ZATI-573145 format. One record per residue (C-alpha): residue number from 0; z, y, x. Coordinates in steps of 0.1 Angstrom, whole numbers. Example, Ala and Ser with C-alpha at 12.3 -4.5 7.8 and 13.67 -1.06 7.14 Angstrom:
REM residues 2
pt pos 0 w 78 v -45 u 123 $
pt pos 1 w 71 v -11 u 137 $
//
This chain:
REM residues 162
pt pos 0 w 1635 v 995 u 1227 $
pt pos 1 w 1659 v 1009 u 1249 $
pt pos 2 w 1662 v 1002 u 1289 $
pt pos 3 w 1684 v 973 u 1296 $
pt pos 4 w 1691 v 961 u 1260 $
pt pos 5 w 1681 v 928 u 1248 $
pt pos 6 w 1660 v 928 u 1216 $
pt pos 7 w 1684 v 925 u 1187 $
pt pos 8 w 1714 v 936 u 1207 $
pt pos 9 w 1737 v 960 u 1188 $
pt pos 10 w 1742 v 993 u 1204 $
pt pos 11 w 1779 v 1002 u 1215 $
pt pos 12 w 1777 v 1035 u 1196 $
pt pos 13 w 1816 v 1035 u 1202 $
pt pos 14 w 1808 v 1038 u 1242 $
pt pos 15 w 1775 v 1056 u 1242 $
pt pos 16 w 1790 v 1083 u 1221 $
pt pos 17 w 1824 v 1086 u 1236 $
pt pos 18 w 1842 v 1080 u 1202 $
pt pos 19 w 1879 v 1078 u 1197 $
pt pos 20 w 1901 v 1064 u 1169 $
pt pos 21 w 1902 v 1086 u 1140 $
pt pos 22 w 1936 v 1091 u 1124 $
pt pos 23 w 1918 v 1084 u 1087 $
pt pos 24 w 1904 v 1051 u 1103 $
pt pos 25 w 1871 v 1044 u 1120 $
pt pos 26 w 1862 v 1062 u 1154 $
pt pos 27 w 1849 v 1097 u 1162 $
pt pos 28 w 1840 v 1125 u 1184 $
pt pos 29 w 1834 v 1161 u 1173 $
pt pos 30 w 1799 v 1173 u 1185 $
pt pos 31 w 1795 v 1207 u 1173 $
pt pos 32 w 1815 v 1241 u 1167 $
pt pos 33 w 1797 v 1270 u 1153 $
pt pos 34 w 1809 v 1300 u 1179 $
pt pos 35 w 1807 v 1323 u 1144 $
pt pos 36 w 1837 v 1324 u 1120 $
pt pos 37 w 1845 v 1328 u 1085 $
pt pos 38 w 1880 v 1340 u 1067 $
pt pos 39 w 1891 v 1311 u 1043 $
pt pos 40 w 1928 v 1308 u 1026 $
pt pos 41 w 1944 v 1294 u 1055 $
pt pos 42 w 1928 v 1318 u 1083 $
pt pos 43 w 1896 v 1320 u 1101 $
pt pos 44 w 1872 v 1287 u 1102 $
pt pos 45 w 1844 v 1281 u 1124 $
pt pos 46 w 1813 v 1287 u 1101 $
pt pos 47 w 1806 v 1248 u 1106 $
pt pos 48 w 1816 v 1219 u 1128 $
pt pos 49 w 1798 v 1182 u 1133 $
pt pos 50 w 1812 v 1152 u 1142 $
pt pos 51 w 1801 v 1116 u 1146 $
pt pos 52 w 1819 v 1090 u 1127 $
pt pos 53 w 1817 v 1051 u 1131 $
pt pos 54 w 1833 v 1023 u 1107 $
pt pos 55 w 1834 v 989 u 1125 $
pt pos 56 w 1847 v 955 u 1120 $
pt pos 57 w 1877 v 963 u 1137 $
pt pos 58 w 1882 v 997 u 1120 $
pt pos 59 w 1866 v 989 u 1086 $
pt pos 60 w 1876 v 1017 u 1068 $
pt pos 61 w 1885 v 1053 u 1060 $
pt pos 62 w 1918 v 1062 u 1042 $
pt pos 63 w 1916 v 1081 u 1013 $
pt pos 64 w 1920 v 1119 u 1019 $
pt pos 65 w 1905 v 1156 u 1009 $
pt pos 66 w 1893 v 1186 u 1028 $
pt pos 67 w 1892 v 1220 u 1016 $
pt pos 68 w 1857 v 1224 u 1028 $
pt pos 69 w 1824 v 1207 u 1017 $
pt pos 70 w 1812 v 1178 u 1037 $
pt pos 71 w 1775 v 1166 u 1042 $
pt pos 72 w 1774 v 1131 u 1055 $
pt pos 73 w 1742 v 1115 u 1070 $
pt pos 74 w 1739 v 1078 u 1076 $
pt pos 75 w 1724 v 1075 u 1113 $
pt pos 76 w 1723 v 1036 u 1118 $
pt pos 77 w 1740 v 1002 u 1102 $
pt pos 78 w 1756 v 1005 u 1070 $
pt pos 79 w 1757 v 1001 u 1040 $
pt pos 80 w 1790 v 1020 u 1036 $
pt pos 81 w 1805 v 1028 u 1002 $
pt pos 82 w 1821 v 1059 u 999 $
pt pos 83 w 1846 v 1064 u 968 $
pt pos 84 w 1851 v 1096 u 950 $
pt pos 85 w 1878 v 1108 u 926 $
pt pos 86 w 1866 v 1136 u 904 $
pt pos 87 w 1888 v 1161 u 888 $
pt pos 88 w 1886 v 1139 u 855 $
pt pos 89 w 1903 v 1109 u 869 $
pt pos 90 w 1869 v 1091 u 873 $
pt pos 91 w 1859 v 1070 u 904 $
pt pos 92 w 1823 v 1074 u 914 $
pt pos 93 w 1806 v 1047 u 942 $
pt pos 94 w 1782 v 1059 u 965 $
pt pos 95 w 1766 v 1034 u 991 $
pt pos 96 w 1747 v 1047 u 1020 $
pt pos 97 w 1721 v 1022 u 1032 $
pt pos 98 w 1690 v 1026 u 1051 $
pt pos 99 w 1669 v 1012 u 1022 $
pt pos 100 w 1683 v 1037 u 997 $
pt pos 101 w 1706 v 1067 u 999 $
pt pos 102 w 1713 v 1079 u 1032 $
pt pos 103 w 1728 v 1108 u 1025 $
pt pos 104 w 1761 v 1126 u 1004 $
pt pos 105 w 1775 v 1158 u 995 $
pt pos 106 w 1813 v 1152 u 988 $
pt pos 107 w 1828 v 1188 u 978 $
pt pos 108 w 1857 v 1205 u 990 $
pt pos 109 w 1892 v 1192 u 974 $
pt pos 110 w 1874 v 1159 u 961 $
pt pos 111 w 1895 v 1129 u 972 $
pt pos 112 w 1872 v 1103 u 993 $
pt pos 113 w 1875 v 1072 u 1008 $
pt pos 114 w 1847 v 1049 u 1029 $
pt pos 115 w 1845 v 1013 u 1042 $
pt pos 116 w 1819 v 994 u 1050 $
pt pos 117 w 1805 v 966 u 1027 $
pt pos 118 w 1780 v 937 u 1022 $
pt pos 119 w 1790 v 922 u 1060 $
pt pos 120 w 1778 v 951 u 1076 $
pt pos 121 w 1790 v 955 u 1109 $
pt pos 122 w 1792 v 993 u 1116 $
pt pos 123 w 1778 v 1024 u 1100 $
pt pos 124 w 1775 v 1057 u 1124 $
pt pos 125 w 1774 v 1089 u 1099 $
pt pos 126 w 1769 v 1123 u 1110 $
pt pos 127 w 1793 v 1146 u 1088 $
pt pos 128 w 1786 v 1184 u 1084 $
pt pos 129 w 1816 v 1204 u 1076 $
pt pos 130 w 1815 v 1239 u 1060 $
pt pos 131 w 1834 v 1261 u 1067 $
pt pos 132 w 1843 v 1239 u 1099 $
pt pos 133 w 1871 v 1217 u 1097 $
pt pos 134 w 1906 v 1222 u 1105 $
pt pos 135 w 1937 v 1198 u 1100 $
pt pos 136 w 1954 v 1225 u 1082 $
pt pos 137 w 1926 v 1220 u 1055 $
pt pos 138 w 1930 v 1183 u 1053 $
pt pos 139 w 1954 v 1158 u 1034 $
pt pos 140 w 1958 v 1118 u 1032 $
pt pos 141 w 1962 v 1104 u 996 $
pt pos 142 w 1996 v 1086 u 992 $
pt pos 143 w 2000 v 1065 u 961 $
pt pos 144 w 2025 v 1093 u 948 $
pt pos 145 w 1993 v 1115 u 949 $
pt pos 146 w 1974 v 1088 u 924 $
pt pos 147 w 2006 v 1080 u 906 $
pt pos 148 w 1988 v 1093 u 870 $
pt pos 149 w 1955 v 1073 u 879 $
pt pos 150 w 1965 v 1039 u 872 $
pt pos 151 w 1935 v 1026 u 858 $
pt pos 152 w 1921 v 1027 u 895 $
pt pos 153 w 1946 v 1017 u 913 $
pt pos 154 w 1932 v 983 u 922 $
pt pos 155 w 1901 v 1000 u 935 $
pt pos 156 w 1921 v 1028 u 955 $
pt pos 157 w 1940 v 999 u 972 $
pt pos 158 w 1918 v 992 u 1004 $
pt pos 159 w 1917 v 1031 u 1009 $
pt pos 160 w 1954 v 1038 u 1011 $
pt pos 161 w 1981 v 1027 u 1030 $
//
């Protein structure tokens, strides 16, 4: 047990890690940026970047978005957290990160993804590694227009869209 914390007390990850509100939902802070770079269609990018990402009851959902780079997700604490990804065939795949089962997820570049707390979870702290490294120029939020051809998925996607 951490000194000064009562047994059973929930850690204040937002404060401990200095996390700020993330534009897609939840909270985050970049924790690593590689000093090495690689050329991509949008220009030079770090070889890799990493963040801590936190979903809470106050900010329980990460909006549907996609990045050009691959993103590895590692559950550190809490959960379960549901990740919904859209394949090129118009199918939705659901992966739940939780301590009792799956604690790791790879989302390839170009794949739409959204995340949210499920099953009454109070929080989910995830570490993400992005390769090539993250740049907002490579990031895109989904709109209803982007998924208009996926009418069969509109109800499943509603929590992940504005």
